[in-house]
N, C-alpha and C positions, 0 to 999 in steps of 0.2 A: 390524543397521542403525543402532541408536543409537550404537554405538561408532564407526561410520563417520562419523556426523554430528558427534560430539564431536572426532574427529581432524580433520575439515575445519575446525571452528571454531578448534581449537588451532593449525592451520597458518596460518589467517588472522592470529591473534594473533601468531604467531612472525614472520610476514613484515610486520607492521605497523611503519612507521617510528616513531621515538621522538617524544615530544611536542615536544622541542626542534627536531627536523628539521621537523615540521609547522609550528611557529611561525615558524621561519626562512623557510619557503616563503611564508607569508602576508606576512612582511616584504618578501620579494622582489616579491610582486604589488603591494603598496602602492607600493614604489619604481617598479615598471614603470608603474603608473597615473599617476605623476608627483608623488606626495606624499612627505613625509618621515616614515618610521615612528618616528623619534625625537622628533617634536614632541609636546607634552603630550597633545593629544587622541587621539593614536594609539598611545602607548607601550603601553597595555594591550590594544590591538586584536588582536594575534596570539594572545594567550592566550584572549581572548574567542571569537574565531573557532574556535579548536580545540575549545573546550568546546562551542560550538554544533554543530560537526560531529559530536562524540560523540553528541549528542542526535539530530540529524537523520538520521544513518546508523547508528543502533543496530541497525537490522533485519538488518545483516550478521552480527550475533553472537547472533541469536535464531533458533530453529527453529520455524516455525509448526506443524509437525506435533505438536509437544509439547502445544500448546494444544487440539488436536483429539482427543487420545487419550481423555480422560475423557468418556464418553457416558452417556446415560440410556435405559433401555429401558422403564421404567414410565411410559408416556404414555397409558394407557387406550386403547390401540389406535390412536392417532392416526397416520395415515400420509399425510396431505395436505400440501400445499405449506407450507413455512415460509419467510417473507421478512423479512429485516432490511434496512430501507431507510434512506436518508439518513445513511449512516456518513460523517461528514466526515473528510477526510484532507488532509495537506500532504505532498507529495513533491517530488523535484527531477529535472529533465530531465537525462538522461544526456548530451545533446549540448551544452548550454550551462551546466548546473549552476545553473539558476534555478528558482523554485518552480513547482510544479503544485498547483493548489488545487481541490479538488472534493468529490464525494460518491460513495459506492459503494452500490449496492443488490444484495443477495445473497439468492438463494433456492435451496432444495433440496427434493427429494422423499425423505423418510426411508424407509429400508428396515429398520424394526424398531428403530431407535435414533436419538436426536437428541443434539445438543451444546448446551451452554450458549450463550445468545445473545451474551453478552459475548465468547466465544471467536471468533465470526465477526468481530466488530469488531477483536479483537486480530490476527487473521490479516491483515485489511486493513492495519492499522497497520504490521505487521512488513514487508510488501512495500513500503508507502509510504516507509518509513525506509531506502530504498536508492535509488541512482541508477536511474531508470526511464524507459521509455517507457510511455504509457498503454496501448498495445496489449498489451505484454508483461505489465504488472501485472494486467490483466483476465484474461489466460490463466493467470497464476501463481496467482491466487486461486482460480479455478475448478478448476484442476488439483490443488492440494493438498487441497481439500475432497473432490473426487471420489476421490482416491487413499486418503485416510485414512478417511473415513467410508463410502465405497462406497455412496452413496445411489442411488436410481433415476435421478437427474439433478440437475444444478447449473445455475443461471442466474446470471450476473453482469453487471451494467451499471455502467459508470463515466461520470460526467459531470464534466468539469473544464475550467478555464481555465488556459492555459499562458502563463506570463510571458515565455517566449522569444518568443511571438508578440505579446504586449502591450507589452513593454518594448524590443524591439529588432527589426530587420528590418522587417517590414510595419507594426508598431506598431498593431495593431488590438485595442483593449480590449473586453472583454465577450464575445468569441467563445467558444463552448462546444463542446468535442469530446465526442462520444458514442461509446463502444465497448461491445460486448457479446460474451459467449461463452456457449454452451449445450453441455451434455454430456447424454448418456443420453436420457431421455424428453423433455427440453426440446429437445434437438437434433433428435429424430426426430418430434416432434409440434408443428406450428405452433399448435395449440390451446393447448398448454401454454405456449409462448412468449408468446402473446397474453394468457393469464391472468396470467403473471408481470408483464408490462409494464403491464396494467391495474391490478394491485394496487399497483405502484410509483407510477403516475401518479395513482391515485385519492386517495392520502394525501399528496401533495406540498403542504407548507406547512400541513397540518391540525394538526400538533403543534408548530409553531413559535410563538415568541412569548416 
């Protein structure tokens, strides 16, 4: 399985255009927008944009499963819900390539093992650093945690503002989209869903400042 993931990543790298090709594409977009890519203020913009894209879309070259492999079983018998809330993320809409800015709340019911809390945040970041829809990202986070950890259930909720709605089209700022996905016990038990949502809402803003 790991060899297959490595092959997929190497194939992506092999099919990746050169940096010069990417920078020329940015030059073309600047010209199409009506400006001169050779004027002083824009001469370095193609290179800066490509470097930014390397950071924004680094998730295509990372495997979230690798961060979930190391687990801990010495947890004094703890088997109740684990919730990591208010994981801030920045992603980009796959339809218009403009930012999605939000927070993720992730919970799971361990089945004998737990994973480091930072690894949950890392999984969110990896999927965020790809072109996304919020619905797909919600399902992807829940799916990989369920597949790798095999807990009794996973709950994921995303809250985000979409710049494609704030900056173009209807241009409504401040609108927030909520999505959620439940697997296992969370999917089958409304009580567990309520417990997860209550834990997320109870602490909103409590640790900010």
